[in-house]
N, C-alpha and C positions, 0 to 999 in steps of 0.2 A: 408698568410702562410709564415713561415720562415723555411728554411732548412739549415743545416750546413754540409759542407764537411770537416771532421776532418782529421788531420794527421800532423805529424811533417814535417819540411821543406824538400823538395826534394822527397816527396812521390807521386807526380803526381796530386795534387789537382787542379792546374791550367789547366792541360791537361783535367781533368775530367770536369771542368766547361766549357771549350771551346767546348768539344764534346757535352755536354748537351745543351748549347746555340745553337749550330749549328743544332742539332736534333730538338730542340723545335721550332726554327724559321720556319721550314718546316710545322709544324702542328698547330702552334699558330694562333689564330684569331687576336691577337693584336701584339704590338711591343715588342721588347726585347732590353734592355740596358745592356751593359757589362762595369762595372766600374772597372778600373785598375789604378795602380800607374805609368804606363808608356804606351807607344804605341807599345811595342815589339810584341804584339799578333795581331796587326792590320791585318796581312795577313793570320792568322790562323782562324779568324772568318769569317763567312758568311757575305757578303757585306750588307745584310739586318739587321744584328745585329749592333746596334749603340754602338760603342766603345767610352767611355768617359775617358779621362786621368784626374783623379781627382787631380793629383799633380799640375795641372795648376790653381787650385783654392786654396784659403787660408782656408784649412780645417785642424784644429788641435785638435778638440775634438768632442764628440758625438753630442753636440748641433749643431755645424757647419755642421757636416755630415748629421744630420737629416734635417736641412734646405736645404742643397744641394739636398737631395733626394726629398724633397717637391717641389723644383724648377723644377727638372726633370719631376716629375709627372704632375705638373701644366702646363708645356710646352707641354706635350703629354699625354692626358688622355687615349690614347689607349695602354699605356705601361702595359703589362700583367705580365712580369717577369723582374727582375733586378738581374743580376749576379754581385757579388762583390768579387774581388780578391785583395789580398795584402793589406787588410785593415790596417794591422799593420804598413805599410809604411805611412799611412795617419794620424792615431790617436793612442794614447797610449791606449791599450785595455787589461786590466787585467781581471780576472774572474768576479769580481763585475761589472765592466763596461760592460762586455759582456752581463751579465744579463739585464742591463739597455738598451743596444742597442737592444737586442732581443725584449724587451717589446715595445720599440718605433717602431720597424719594424712591429711587430704584429699589433699594433694600426693603423699604416699607411696603412698596407696591407689590413686590414679589411675595412677601410674607403674608399679606392680607388680600391679595388679588384685587388691588385698587390701582386705577390709572390716574395720573396727575397731568393736568394741562395748565401751563403757566404762560402768562404774557410777560415778556422780557423786553426792556427798553434798549435793545441793541439791534442793529441791522445785521443781516446774515454775514456781510463782509467784515464786520467788526469782531466776530467771535472765532474762537479757535476751532480747528477741524473736529476735535472730539465733541464739542458742543453742537456743531452743525448737524451731526447725526441725529440729534433730538428735534431739529427744526421741522415744522410742518410746512 
């Protein structure tokens, strides 16, 4: 499953992701990873949520990011949810590439029973109908 938290910059998407991750870790049977572009939210996340600073890795396109996610899942088969914040700081992501990313995440999620929740810097009105179905 892929879910998108949509909104322009400064609308509280990161706060919403952190709250959801902290709530989910209390009731999740598996593990949760929170991928970010820095470590600034380290103390806002429950200590059981694994924070990963993706800027420490050489990720610059969707294929690199997909491989990065595959590595995370391969290292921990118990990962149930992956929260992804500030993806625009990692890769160039226009609307067409967003569709490609969603498809890759859907396939990865189905194969390994993992849910992906991403914050995206688009308002609901700015995205296509096929992307809206993923909006929370």
